[in-house]
C-alpha positions, 0 to 999 in steps of 0.5 A: 066218251074218253079222249086221248090226251096225246097229240094225234099228229105225227110227222110222216114222210115217205118216198117211192122209187120204182124198180124196173124188175119184179124180182126181189133180188133186183130191188136193192138200188131202188130201196137204197135210192128211196132211203137216201131221199127219205133221209135227206128229206128228214134232215132238211125238215128237222136239221138232224140226221135220224141215223145218228139218233141213239134209237136209230132210224126206224122205217116201214117198207111197202112194195106194190106192183106197177106195170113195169116192175115194183114201186118201193116205198119207205115210210118214216113216222116220228 
């Protein structure tokens, strides 16, 4: 059996905001709000703005149906 010497703990942060429409063209405000909240959380936790990092900010987007629209989730993994 081999073990991976790299640490398996990675910083993961996510924010979910609900959009009140099922039309993708209407999700902009929810995505912008989710990104803003996520960036503020990262800054509070790390003391640095990830958007100013030379590598930029790399996030994942997850969209899930909810009764009155869509739940927009942005996820950042360090």
